[in-house]
C-alpha positions, 0 to 999 in steps of 0.5 A: 822750122828748125827741123834739120835735126829731126830729118835724116837723108838717105841719099841713094841708099839700098832698101830691101823688101820688108817681107819675105825671107832675107836671102830672097828679098828684092831691093830698091834704091831711090835717087834720094830718100829721107825720113824722121830721126830718130823714128826711122833711123834703124838700119832696116827702117824705110824712109817716109819720102822717096824721090825717083828721077828718070832721064832715060827711064820711061814715066811708066818705069818710074811709076812701077818703081813707085808702086814697088816702094809702097808695097816693099816698105809694107806702106811705111813709105808715105810719099813717092815723088817722081821726077821725069826729065824730057830733054826733047820737050824741054820739060820736067814733070813732077808727080807726087804719090801717096796712098789711101785706102781702096774704096769699098767694093760695090755691095760690100757691107759697110762694117767691113774694113776698107782693105788695102791701100792704093797709090794715088797721084795727089799732085802734078807739076810741069816745069817747061824751059822757055825756048825764047828766053834762056834760064826762064821756066814756066811752072804749071799747076802751082807750088809743090806741097809735101805733107808734114804729117806724112814726112815726120809721122807726127802733127806739126808743132806751132811754127811748123807746117807742110813743106812748100816748094814755091814756084820760084823754088821750082824754077831755081831747081829746074835751072840747076837741073838743066845746067847739069844735064848733057846738051842735046 
């Protein structure tokens, strides 16, 4: 797609809440971040994508971090990808989270605004190491798809589209991850 110049990786950069006084703001550091360039290149700009990975952290802790990213960025973060490694189960769990307007309250007038945004889990992918065959992985629930519009904050041009990590891509990533993890 030729988007390398339009994407800026933030790595494990520290970001601060976009509200509150400067001295009292909480900070967060995703395991990897990124956003469109130059739209989100300012020093205090938030990324559109945050990846939170956990080996020793619980899935609930990662989900709390996800909620913090959406809230602290004043909803500037568009996708949070959670990656939970479970060495005991030989499993990698991927959860893709986005936000959508909260549903209207029962009985509210239809002319009112939808109100605030709420995190919604859009996709779950489970990658399991095959115990009978080294370096073989089973990917459940298909390819991982990241919305072009949410990542780049614009509609795709001809030849551009959603970012798709195929089953083969996910198997290769899993292989790299398991090789890097401590042996149990």
